[in-house]
C-alpha angles and dihedrals in degrees: 000000000000115000136178124185117205101201140197099001113180087226138356114206099204100184086208121150091279093042090232120190113204121202121210091004141152135219125208121206120196124179094337095312133097104252099180143354121198146072128319098011120168136206140172090215134079118320125213114195111223101177108139090024140105116219122210137167112274110273120252124222112204100183133032143140099209095185090066092073084087092061107050120153095000112183112245092033100056096090103025132113119243100277095043091046091053093050089054094050103038095077090051094048089050088070094058122111137178095292093052091050093048098046096042089051091051091052094045094048093046090051090051092049092053088054092055101266119145101166125042136174121208130202110208110176105162129062111185126173098005098315115150138183085253089074094064093041089056090050092052091050090055095046091044103229123143103253138207105182118182126210100232126186147187120204107163114073132187094275089060095045098269129126104241123077114261091247091068100049127090135209109265095232090054091049092055093045092053091045089058090048096053094044092051092045102043115011112110114184094179126116111280092018115177094198131037120169126217135187118242123173101197104243143319089267096055105042136045130254088248093057092048091051095043092048090054091050092048093047092053092046090053096039096239133130131259128228138174143144116273138179092349100157144341092281089056092052092046091051092051094049093047098042104033102022092233143071120273095256092055090046090052093048094050091054098047095260100135129082144079090299095056132080127176127206123235105351089184093153103042112140126215094270092052091047089052090049092052091047095050094046099042092240114165132225131211106210113205106184101169094049091046088054094045093052094040091239096141140245115306116232092248095149091053092045093049092048090050092051099251114158108245133182132168130255131189091208118206121331090235091066100032098028092213137051105215111139094190088056089049091055092052091048091051090054094047095048093053088051091050090051101039111014139277093293095051095100131007126214089249094052091050090051088050089057088053094050124024091010092061093041090055091049090054093047093250109127086159088071135054095049135081100223132126110278096025121117114274097250104144136168121200116199122196107224095174094087137081095283091068100027108136094011115146092197112044091181091063089085096163092057099046114000145095121284093209125064129239094210134006130191126193117189085345094304117121108239098167123035122181090346096308130110108245102191106059137028094256098184089054091048091050090050090053091046092053091048091052092046091051091051091052091048093051091055094050 
């Protein structure tokens, strides 16, 4: 029976139903599960000293495009709106293959882990030159993060009035066939699952109504979740009104894309009726504040969604539209943007951290994650608040106001993934060297 005792934490932010904060407390991990949380716990197993640290649930990332870590800060896309940015990047992404997908996922997941993330989704919607979802799943298994990959897709190219180049779209029958393959091969619905697969047609402007509807039917037949981009910016709304004659929320509802098993990325431009629809149906939202700022998309109505009872988690989005993948930074940005929009009391540091933990876990259908309670999965982030980031802080638990944005230690399913600020599972310097070599090769061909 494998045990680890995390001992003498200055504070444990449990994110339980009462949002308890325990001072001078311990946390006992046994066989990948949290066995106990409280004072004066004992174990015959390994001991991790947490004096001078704040302990939180592992953070949860609800939206990412891991492959984009190979195309950060690309000239021509640095100052563009969403559609122009996509048109700049699509030809570069078309040159990717399996190695690019695998290595970029390793880098993206390692970056997330260092920022305290233990569970991440990924939205991979293009598969050039033999690349498959399998490539990112293999990367996640090596890094050791809990993973929720989604089989994305694009089926309407430029010649048919869509945004992506024809070379990056797939036939819809082939998309559905491969979706069945990856679900059957990799989806694990069991307790403590390290990999659950979802279905994720890219967006209303890159797939047909038929594919959206068929994907929803297939997902429910297979018992997996649904994900897509929705209402990201003004261009997105205009496209929906012109093409479909309705707003994005109505389009989603008509095609079966609302419910407890659905979450949408961005939702910057949802109106009050759409917010009410999402609340009533239990539809989730992945809020991506840094990417929304970078692309000038706007400030999502997070305060209104929270007040209406909409499930909301955070997402770093792709590194080509965020340029980093730090989930702790994303939580701080979410807090700051709501304050900019609605006043200094619009969102507290603790509420923003809740979005990044149990909020994201609930969006992904993982109530066994995002909380530090007995019986939950042992996904734990330990933050050193004895350094300069927190020096002079009167409230060490207010991590997003005055705290580090990289973890000291990180555990996933009880396994230590980060120790003393270093990834333990892969040779990260070697992976970064490979990543930079691949990025240079892409740049030289542009």
